[in-house]
N, C-alpha and C positions, 0 to 999 in steps of 0.2 A: 840079652839074657845075662843074670847073675849068676857068673862063675865064681864058686866058693873054694879057696883054698883050705883043705882041713886043718892044717897047722895053724891056721892064723884067723879062724872064724871069729867074726867080731859082731856084736850088735851095738847099734849106735843110738843112744839117747839122748835126743835134741831137748834142752830144757832152759827156760831162763833162771830157775832155780828158786822160784818163789815159793810161798807156802802151798799153793796150789800144785805144785810138782812133786810133792812127797809120794803121793800114789804112783806116779809116773815112774820115777826114779827107783822107789822099791820093787816096782813090777819087773823092770829092766834087769835090776841086780838079780831077782828070782830067776828070771828066765835066763841068764847067763850062767849062773849057779846049776840049774837044772841040767842046762845042755853042755857045759863045760866049756862055753865060748869066753873070750875076752870081752871086755865092755869098754866102749868108750863114749864119754861123756862130753856133747857138743854144745857150745855155747856161743849164740851168734850174736854179736852186738850190731844192731841194726840202728844206726845213726841218722836216719832219714829224716826224723823229726827236728834235726840241729843244722839244716840246710840254711836257715835265715838267721843263724848267731853270728857273732864277731867271730873270725877266722881262729884268733888265739884261743879263745875260750873253748871253741869247738874242738881244737887238737887238744886241749887240756881235758877237757870232758870225755873224749874218745879214750884217751890214754887211762883215765879213772874207770871208764866202763871196762875195758879190757882187763885191768888189774882186778876189777871186782868180780869179773866173770871168771877169772883163773882162781880166785880164792873161793868162790861157790862151788866151782867143779872139782877143786881140790879137797873139800870137804865130802863131795860126793864118792870121789875116789877113794878116800879113807874108810868110807861108810862099806862100800863094795868090798874092799880088801878085808875088813874086819870080818865079813861074811863069806871069805873065802874065794872071791871073785878078782881074777886078774884085771886090772882096771887103768884106764889112762883118760886124758881129756885133750880136747882141741878149743881154741878159740879162735874166731873168724871175726873179721869186721866187713858186714855186707848188708844188702837188703835180705830179709830172713829168707826168703824163697829161693833167690838166686844162691845165697850162701850154702844153703842146706843142699841144693840140686848139685851144686858144684862138689862141694865135699863128698856127697854120695858116689857120684859118678866117678871121683878120683880113689876112693877106698873100697868101693864095691862090698859094703858089709853084708851079713846074711840077713839082717834086719833092721829096722828103724823103729824105735818105741817113741811115740808122741802122746802128749797128754790130749784128751778130748776137749770140746769146748764147754766149759763150765761157766755159769754166769758169775760175773765179777772178778774172774781170774783170768779169762782167755784173750789172746790177742785177735783172734780170727772167730768169726761165727761159724756155726755148723756147717752151713752151706760153703763158705769158703774154705774151711778145712777139709770138707769133702773133695772139693775140687783139688787141693794141693795133694792130698794123699793119692788120688787118681793120676795126677800128673807126676807124682814121683814114682809111682809104680810102673807107668807107662814109658816114663823117659828113663829110668835108672835100672829097671827091674828089681829093685830092692821092695820086699814086702813092708807094709807098715803096720804095726800093732797100734791101736788107738786105746789109751787106759782112761 
């Protein structure tokens, strides 16, 4: 069960930061502001596609993806702060599903905000996203808001 400490109530917004993420990010900011919660933006650099690359190039690309994720998340933090929301970010290197579940289990936020499956921008089809949401809620107790 999700036990929430009222002094550090947090909403997590997991995002890649692309153009399709704007409504999700804005919804997370609005929810945090309305409820007086902290907001953490979570970027998970899923490097599975690089398994077959040359090791040195993979390490360099992984570091660049981490830096890119930090930069994108910093812009979201600034946007949230401009709207009166206390915000921070986290960057993880992992398979998306595994990294997300691990982060949620570690931090036990009040809610997770995710973007819904949109043609041309989504990493997961609607069925896979529904399964992930169910797994998150069952395994971590964290409710998920799809935007």
